[in-house]
C-alpha positions in Angstrom: -39.9 -48.8 40.1 -36.4 -47.5 40.3 -35.6 -44.0 39.2 -33.8 -43.7 35.9 -30.4 -42.3 36.1 -29.3 -39.3 34.1 -26.4 -39.8 31.6 -24.1 -38.2 34.2 -25.0 -40.9 36.7 -24.8 -44.0 34.5 -22.1 -46.4 35.5 -19.0 -46.2 33.4 -20.0 -42.8 32.0 -18.8 -39.3 32.9 -20.2 -35.9 32.3 -19.0 -33.6 29.6 -17.6 -31.3 32.3 -15.6 -34.2 33.8 -14.3 -35.1 30.3 -13.2 -31.5 29.8 -11.5 -31.4 33.1 -9.7 -34.6 32.5 -8.8 -33.5 29.0 -7.5 -30.2 30.1 -5.2 -31.9 32.7 -3.6 -34.1 30.0 -1.1 -31.4 29.0 -0.6 -28.2 30.9 -0.4 -25.4 28.3 -0.8 -22.5 30.7 2.9 -21.7 30.4 2.7 -21.6 26.6 -0.3 -19.3 26.6 1.2 -17.0 29.3 4.4 -16.7 27.3 2.6 -15.9 24.1 0.3 -13.4 25.7 3.2 -11.6 27.2 5.1 -11.4 24.0 2.0 -10.2 22.1 1.3 -7.5 24.6 4.8 -6.1 24.6 5.1 -6.1 20.8 1.7 -4.5 20.6 3.0 -1.5 22.5 4.8 -0.4 19.3 3.4 -2.4 16.4 -0.1 -1.6 15.1 -1.9 -4.5 13.3 0.2 -7.2 11.6 -1.2 -9.7 14.1 -0.8 -12.6 11.6 3.0 -11.8 11.2 3.4 -11.6 15.0 1.5 -14.9 15.6 3.5 -16.7 13.0 6.8 -15.4 14.4 5.9 -16.6 17.8 4.8 -20.0 16.3 8.1 -20.4 14.6 10.0 -19.5 17.7 8.2 -22.2 19.6 8.4 -24.7 16.8 12.2 -24.2 16.5 12.0 -22.9 12.9 13.4 -20.1 10.8 11.4 -17.4 9.1 11.6 -15.5 5.9 9.6 -12.3 5.8 8.8 -10.7 2.5 7.2 -7.3 1.9 7.8 -3.8 0.5 10.0 -1.5 2.5 8.3 0.3 5.4 5.8 -2.4 6.6 7.6 -3.0 9.9 9.4 -6.3 8.9 12.7 -5.4 10.6 11.1 -3.5 13.5 8.8 -6.4 14.4 11.8 -8.8 14.4 13.8 -6.4 16.6 10.9 -6.1 19.0 10.6 -9.9 19.3 14.2 -10.2 20.2 13.9 -7.2 22.6 11.2 -8.9 24.7 13.1 -12.2 25.0 16.2 -12.3 27.1 18.4 -14.1 24.6 21.3 -13.1 22.4 20.6 -11.0 19.3 22.6 -10.0 16.3 21.7 -8.2 13.1 23.4 -8.7 9.7 22.8 -6.3 6.9 23.2 -8.2 3.7 24.9 -6.3 0.8 26.3 -7.3 -2.6 29.9 -7.1 -1.3 29.2 -9.2 1.9 31.5 -12.3 2.1 30.7 -15.6 3.8 33.4 -15.0 6.4 31.6 -11.8 7.4 28.6 -14.0 8.4 30.1 -17.1 10.0 33.5 -15.9 11.1 37.0 -16.7 10.1 40.3 -18.2 11.5 42.8 -15.6 12.6 46.5 -16.3 13.4 47.5 -15.7 17.0 51.2 -14.9 17.2 51.3 -15.6 20.9 50.2 -19.2 20.4 51.4 -19.6 16.9 48.0 -21.1 16.1 45.0 -20.1 14.1 42.0 -19.3 16.3 38.4 -19.1 15.1 36.7 -15.8 15.6 33.0 -16.3 15.5 30.9 -14.2 13.2 27.5 -12.5 14.0 25.6 -15.7 13.1 26.6 -17.0 16.5 23.7 -15.7 18.5 20.2 -16.9 19.5 18.0 -14.7 17.3 19.8 -13.6 14.1 18.1 -10.9 12.0 19.3 -10.9 8.4 18.1 -7.8 6.8 17.4 -7.9 3.1 18.8 -11.3 2.6 18.2 -11.1 -1.2 20.7 -8.2 -1.5 23.6 -10.6 -1.4 24.6 -13.2 -4.0 24.1 -17.0 -3.6 27.7 -17.5 -2.3 27.0 -15.5 0.8 23.5 -16.8 1.3 24.9 -20.4 1.1 27.0 -19.6 4.2 23.9 -20.0 6.2 23.0 -23.6 5.0 24.7 -25.6 7.7 23.9 -23.2 10.5 20.2 -23.2 9.7 19.8 -26.9 9.2 22.3 -28.5 11.6 22.7 -25.6 14.1 26.4 -25.6 13.7 29.2 -24.2 11.6 32.2 -26.1 10.3 35.4 -24.2 9.7 38.8 -25.7 8.9 37.6 -29.1 9.9 36.3 -28.0 13.3 32.6 -27.9 14.2 31.3 -25.0 16.2 27.7 -25.6 17.6 25.1 -22.9 18.0 23.7 -22.2 21.4 19.9 -22.9 21.6 17.6 -21.4 20.9 18.8 -20.5 17.5 16.5 -18.8 15.1 17.2 -17.0 11.8 14.7 -14.3 10.8 15.4 -13.0 7.3 13.7 -10.1 5.5 13.6 -9.6 1.8 12.1 -7.2 -0.7 10.0 -8.7 -3.5 12.1 -10.3 -6.2 11.0 -7.8 -8.9 12.8 -5.0 -7.1 16.2 -4.0 -8.7 19.4 -5.1 -7.1 18.2 -8.3 -5.5 19.1 -12.0 -6.0 16.7 -14.9 -6.0 17.3 -17.2 -3.0 18.4 -20.8 -3.9 15.6 -23.4 -3.5 17.8 -25.4 -1.1 18.0 -22.4 1.3 14.3 -21.5 0.9 13.5 -25.1 2.0 15.2 -24.5 5.3 12.8 -21.7 6.3 9.8 -23.0 8.3 7.6 -20.0 7.1 7.6 -17.5 4.4 5.5 -14.6 5.7 4.1 -12.1 3.2 3.4 -8.8 4.9 0.6 -6.7 3.3 0.1 -3.0 3.6 -1.9 -1.9 6.7 -5.6 -1.1 6.4 -6.7 2.6 6.5 -7.7 2.3 10.2 -4.4 0.7 11.1 -2.4 3.3 9.2 -4.3 6.1 11.1 -3.4 4.4 14.3 0.2 4.1 13.2 0.3 7.9 12.6 -1.4 8.6 16.0 1.0 6.4 17.9 4.0 8.0 16.1 2.7 11.4 16.9 2.1 10.6 20.6 5.7 9.2 20.9 7.2 12.3 19.3 8.2 10.2 16.3 10.6 8.2 18.5 10.5 4.5 19.1 11.8 3.8 22.6 12.6 0.1 22.9 13.4 0.7 26.6 9.7 0.7 27.4 9.5 -3.0 26.5 10.0 -5.6 29.3 11.8 -8.9 29.0 9.1 -11.5 29.3 11.0 -14.7 28.5 14.4 -16.3 29.0 16.2 -19.1 27.2 15.0 -21.7 29.7 11.4 -20.6 29.2 11.6 -21.0 25.4 13.3 -24.4 25.6 10.8 -25.7 28.2 7.8 -24.6 26.2 9.2 -26.3 23.1 9.4 -29.6 24.9 5.7 -29.2 25.9 4.7 -28.3 22.4 6.5 -31.4 21.0 4.0 -33.5 23.0 0.9 -32.0 21.3 -1.0 -35.0 20.0 -1.3 -35.7 16.3 -3.9 -38.2 15.2 -2.9 -40.6 12.4 -5.7 -39.3 10.3 -4.3 -35.8 10.6 -0.8 -37.0 9.7 -2.3 -38.7 6.6 -4.1 -35.4 5.8 -0.8 -33.5 5.9 1.0 -36.1 3.8 -1.8 -36.1 1.2 -1.6 -32.3 0.9 2.1 -32.3 0.3 1.8 -35.3 -2.1 -0.8 -33.4 -4.1 1.7 -30.6 -4.7 3.9 -33.1 -6.5 1.0 -34.2 -8.8 -0.4 -30.8 -9.7 -0.3 -29.8 -13.3 0.3 -26.2 -12.1 3.4 -27.0 -10.1 6.7 -28.0 -11.7 8.5 -28.8 -8.4 6.4 -29.9 -5.4 7.2 -29.7 -1.7 9.7 -32.1 -0.1 9.2 -34.4 2.9 10.7 -31.7 5.0 7.6 -29.7 4.3 5.4 -32.4 5.8 7.5 -32.4 9.0 7.4 -28.6 9.1 3.6 -28.5 8.6 3.1 -30.9 11.6 5.6 -29.0 13.8 4.0 -25.7 13.0 0.5 -27.0 13.6 1.5 -28.4 17.0 2.7 -24.9 18.1 -0.3 -23.2 16.5 -2.7 -25.5 18.4 -0.8 -25.1 21.7 -0.9 -21.3 21.4 -4.7 -21.7 21.2 -4.9 -23.9 24.3 -5.3 -27.3 22.7 -3.0 -30.3 23.1 -4.0 -31.8 19.8 -4.0 -30.5 16.3 -7.0 -30.4 14.0 -7.3 -30.0 10.2 -8.1 -26.3 10.8 -4.7 -25.9 12.4 -3.1 -27.4 9.3 -5.1 -25.0 7.1 -4.1 -22.0 9.2 -0.3 -22.5 8.7 -0.2 -24.4 5.3 0.3 -21.2 3.2 3.4 -19.9 4.9 4.9 -23.4 5.1 4.4 -24.3 1.4 4.4 -21.0 -0.6 8.2 -20.9 -0.9 8.6 -24.6 -1.4 6.8 -25.1 -4.7 7.7 -23.9 -8.1 4.9 -23.0 -10.5 5.1 -24.0 -14.2 6.2 -21.2 -16.6 2.7 -21.1 -18.0 1.1 -20.4 -14.6 3.7 -17.8 -13.8 3.0 -16.0 -17.1 -0.7 -16.0 -16.3 0.1 -14.3 -13.0 -1.0 -17.2 -10.8 0.4 -17.1 -7.3 1.6 -20.0 -5.2 -1.1 -19.2 -2.6 -3.8 -19.7 -5.3 -2.4 -23.0 -6.3 -2.2 -24.2 -2.7 -5.8 -23.2 -2.2 -6.9 -25.3 -5.1 -4.7 -28.2 -3.9 -6.4 -28.0 -0.5 -9.8 -28.4 -2.1 -8.7 -31.7 -3.7 -7.8 -33.3 -0.4 -10.5 -34.7 1.7 -10.6 -33.3 5.3 -10.6 -36.0 8.0 -13.6 -36.1 10.3 
């Protein structure tokens, strides 16, 4: 009587370990994880807490998306953005939006050169790799609209001439809550161009104590010189290519589409999310999964990034706004109505 073979020895079968080894070799994500860990560690030398904001900023960077950060003054919105730019060896510029800022102050303008008797385009501060727009809702719609083409098409057209942006190009805008005085509501068309809207909460008690302790130990001075450059332009572009290969099952694509479709059929929402939202959800989920060492996305990845992708893309009905209902609450209810694929 022959010995029965274990499942690991049966012809045509492999052990779980062999499956895992073969799976892990399908896409090498070690470069992505190393890059992310290095960025986190450097930013963590200054920033206490706010891990969700940091992770979403890194996700957006790798997913080639722009970010809108909203929170009350003093919760490290601008500082975190500056630190991200500091640890990446790419171009950086900062634009402080004010009520009197003009579009030419952002994108640039044509200046007459008497030596050549021609107009020459002088590039504005938007021509950089990471562009921090501080308090974007302090300027009126005319100036905000100057960013439309740059954010969507990675180019600026002036006097019939197209000027492309150098990759990577990422806009990170901060804004105070709309109810604060002296602010302007961002146009829906511009909001739709942001991959994420990150809402920054107050720190917890323990985090605030650590903030005080860190500030005291540094002599109330933040020295950006202690941060190391941990990534270059080529690193970012290479990891983006790898992330674009993260596998998306058809069932997960259907799940994403059903969630976005549901926002258009909800009685609580007057304007639902556009097809661009579906694409952004998938791109963000790919980056989120890669950061966690997986070369495929799951419904949990979709749930993890769905709020920051959708919260600025839906408009609640006036009744729900009067009741104090938030977009996040409506999105949570929407998620419950969509069956999770198994």
